[in-house]
N, C-alpha and C positions, 0 to 999 in steps of 0.2 A: 612528478607523477603525471602532470598534464602532457608533457612530451612523450612519456611512455604510453599513455592512452592513445595519443595520435599515431604513434608508431604501430601499435597493435591494430588500430582501426585501419590503417593503410595496408598493413600486411594481410588482414582478413579480406579486404576489398580486392587486393591483387590475387589472393588465392582463389576467391570466388570467380574472378574473371578468367583465371587460368583453367579452372575446372570447367566453367561454362564453355569456354572455347574448345577445350579438349573434347567435350561431348557434342557441341552444336556446330562447330565450324566444318562445313562440308561444301564442296563445289556444287553450284546449281546443277540440277539434273535435267532440267528442261532445255530444249534446243529452240533457237529462234533465228530466223533469217533476217538480217538487218535490212534487206531489200524491202521488207514489209513495214518499214518505219512509218509510212504515211497513214497506216490504218491500225497502228498498235495501241496498247494501253500503257500509260506511264504513271507510276506512283511516286510521290515525294513524301519522305518521312520528315515531318516538321512538327513534332510534338514538344519542342523545347519551350513553347509558350512565350517566346521573346518577340516583342512587337517590332523592334529595330531590325531583327533578322528577317521577319516577314516582309518589311518594306524593301529592304535591300535586295531580296531574292525574288520579289514579285514580278520582275520583268520576264522571268523564264517562261511563265505560263502564256503570256502574250506572244512571246517570240516563237514558241512551239506552235501555237494556233495560227500564227501569221504564215508560217512556212508549211504546216501540215494541219489544215483545219479539221481533219477527221480523227486526229489523235484524241483519245479519251484520257483526260488528266484527273487523277485522284490525289488527295492529300490526307495524310494521317496527321491530325492536329490535336493540340491541347485545348481544353475548354477556354483558357484565357484568350486564345487567338481565333477561336472557331468563327466568331462573327466577322472578323476581318477576312478570313478565307472565303466565307460565304458571300461576301460582298464582291468578290472577284469574278467577273463574268466569264473568265477563261477556264475556270475550274469546274469540272463536271460532277465530282463526287467527293464528299468529306467523311472521314472516319475519325471519331473522337475517342481518345484513350486517356485514362488517368496518367499522371506523370511518373509515378513510382509504384507500379503494380504489375508483376510478371504475368499473372493469369490473364488479365484483360488484354495485354499486349499479344499474347498467344491467340486469344479469341479474335481480336481484330485481324491478326495474320491469317487465321483460318477463313475469316469472312472475305478478306482480300483474295485469297487463293481461289475461292469459288468464282471470283470475277475475272480470273485469268489475266492478271497484269503481266506484261512482257518485260518491263523495265522498272527497276526501283532505283531512285536517287536517295542516298543518305550521306550528306557531306558533313556529318557530325564527326569531330576529331576524336572525342573520348566516348566510344561506344560502351554501353553496359550490356549485361547478359540479356536484359529484356529487349534491347534493340536487335540483338542477334536472333533471339527467339522469334521476334516479329518478322524479320526478313526471311529467316529459314522457313517459317510456317507459311509465308506468303507465296513461296514457290515460284518466283519469277525466273526468267531465263537469263536476264542480265542485271547485275547489281553494280552500281557505280558509287564509289566511296571516296573519302578524303584521307590520304595517308594510311590506308589499311592493307598495304601490300602483304603483310604477314598473315592476313586472313584469306583462306581459300574461298570464302563466301563471295568475295568481290572479284568480278571479271575485270573491271577497270578501276583505276585510282587516279585522283588528282594528287600530284606530289605536294608535300608540305612546302609552304612558301610564306613570304611576308608581303604578298600582293593583296590588293583589295579583294574583299570577299566576293564581289560581283564577278571578278575574273575567274574565280574558282568555278562558279556556276556556268560561265561562258565556256570554259575548258571542258566541263562535263557535257554540255550540249554539243560541242564540236566532236567529242568522242562518239556521240550517238549518230553524228552525221549531219547536224545542222550547220548553217553557215551565215555570215553577215549578221551577227547578233547585235542588237541595240541594247546596251546594258542600263540605259536610263529608265527609271521607274516613274509611274504616275498613279494617282489615286482615281478609282472609278467615281462616278457621280453618286456620292453617298447621300441619302436623304437626311435633311436637317430638321431636327425637332422644332416645332413652332415656337416653343418657349425660348430656345436658343436663338432662333432667327429674330424674334422680337427684341431680345437682349442686345444683339449685335446692331440692329437698326437704331435702337434707342441710345446705346452707350458707346458704340464703336464705329460710328459713321465717319469720324475723323481719324487721322493717322495715329497708330499706337505701337508701343514696344511690348512684345510678349516675353516674359521672363519666367523660367522654370527653376526652382531652387533644389529639386530632388532628383537624384539618380538612384539606380537599383540597389547599390551597395552604400553602406553608411559613410564610407570615405568620399563618396560623390555627393553628399548632401550639405548644403550651406547651413551653417548654424543660424539660430534666431538673430544673433547679433549681426552676422554678416548679411542676413536678409534685410535688416533695417538699414544697414550701411548702403546696400545696393539701391534701395528705394530713394534714399537721400541723394545718392550720386546720379541716378537717372533723372530725378526731378531737376537737378541743377543743370545737367547736360542737355535735357530735352524739355524745357519749360512749356513748350507748345504741344507736347504729345501726351496722350494717356498712357499710363503704365499698367499693363494687364498682367496680373499674377496668375499663372497657370496652376491648376490644382487637380486633385482627384479625391474621391470620397474619404480615403484614409487620413488625409492631411488637412482637409478643409477647415475643420474646427481649430486645429493647431495654428494655422496661418491667421485665421480671423482674430484669435486671442493675442497673438504676438506682434502683429504688424500695425503700424499707425494708420488709422482708418482714412485719413485725408490724403494719403500719398499714393494710393493705388486703386485699381478696380479689379474685381474678381467675379467670375461667373460661378457662384457658389453651388449651383446645381449640376456642375459637371459630373456626369455619370460614367461615360465610356470614353475610349480613345477616339471615337467618332466625334464627340464634342470638342475634344482637344484639336483634332485635325481641322475642324471648321474655324476654331479660334485662331489657329496659326495661318490659315489660308490667306487672310487679308492683312496680316501684321506687316508693319514697316521693317522690323528687325526682330530677331529671336536670340535670346540669351539663355544658355542652358549648359549643365554638365553633359558629359558623354552619355547619352541615353537615346531612346527612340525619338525624342523631340528633335534631336540633331537631324535625323533622317527624314522626318516629316517636313521640317523646314527646308531641307535640301531638295525634296521632291517638288516643292513650290519655288525653288531657286531664291529663297529669302536670304538676305545678308544675315550671317550667323556669327555670334561670339560663343565659342564652345571651350570647355575645359576638360582636358585629358590628363591621365597619369603620364609621367615622363616617358620618353621614347624607349627607355630600357625596362619598362614594366612587363609583366608576364604576357599581357595582351598587347601586341604591337599596334601603334597608332595607324600604320598604313592599312591594316586589315579593315578598320572601321571608320576611316576618314569620311567626311561628308563628300558626296559626289560633286557638289558645286564648290570644290576647294578654293577656286579663285575668288569666291564671294564669301569666304569664311576666314575669321581670325581665330587662331588656335592658341590657347595658353595652357602651359603644363604645370603640374605640381608633382611632388615626389611621393608623398604618402597620403595626404588629405587635402581636399579641395579648399579648406579654410586656411591653408598656408598662403594662398594667393593674396597679395596686397592689392586692394582695389585701385589705389592710385597709379599702379603700373598698367592699368588696362585703358586702351584707347577706344573710346566709344564712337568716334566719328571718323 
């Protein structure tokens, strides 16, 4: 019965996509001269709400402004990442939409259309009807996508590949006419809350290891037993260093109740990703499952120990590897991160 339910759900989704594309998929009607690149308006569709994707693609705004300072850059964002986009000095306009709501997507598209954007970037591989509605209603002259050759809506496409995601964005910028692109990303000067600054000065003045136990999916999360084993192993390997456990509001109480209090330090009032960024900034080393923490640590060129699903997983490792791969140790698991035996991990 469960398999039948999944098949029906998949069929209905495919039918909706087919119907939506049949109605909505049209070539852009506006004309635009690429010679006007230096003064155009470019919109990035980034409503996925994924922090890691924000970090990896953040170089594009800097590189555009570096070569064409007068280009106006807009971003369609989700509420989860709105604050991150607003912290980027190279972005001029932000439009926030709910993640799964067709009408608000259309409304944002109409708002964008009034602003006369010339180019839209949407490198999402699996587009929904709401995405097509947004792009169609935005009425730009050029739409650049990823593996969307079957859609008339896109003038240019980055071909499907197993290369790093930053290369996809570089290729898209080259299609637009930009050159000599630096794919490395960096964080702007984000204000640090006084409480966090005081915590760091009081407790993290010496060298420390930052460890994160949680990824976005359940198979990327270390069990309570593994968390305790990790703390014991780190205390043994680094007797002179503080072990900082990274947290976020949803898991703070769980961590406090399950971890031995004398083996770690935690900033219990971690509220946003900005707090986490600051805690990683001065860490000696970062240990984490494959999640945004990998890319934050990579931006600071920290030594990383990271855990990915095996190379034959649906999401290839190459696409999301840390940019400072020479400074990273990668360990693989087949189905669940708790399969990994801690004795096989080299910490030094």
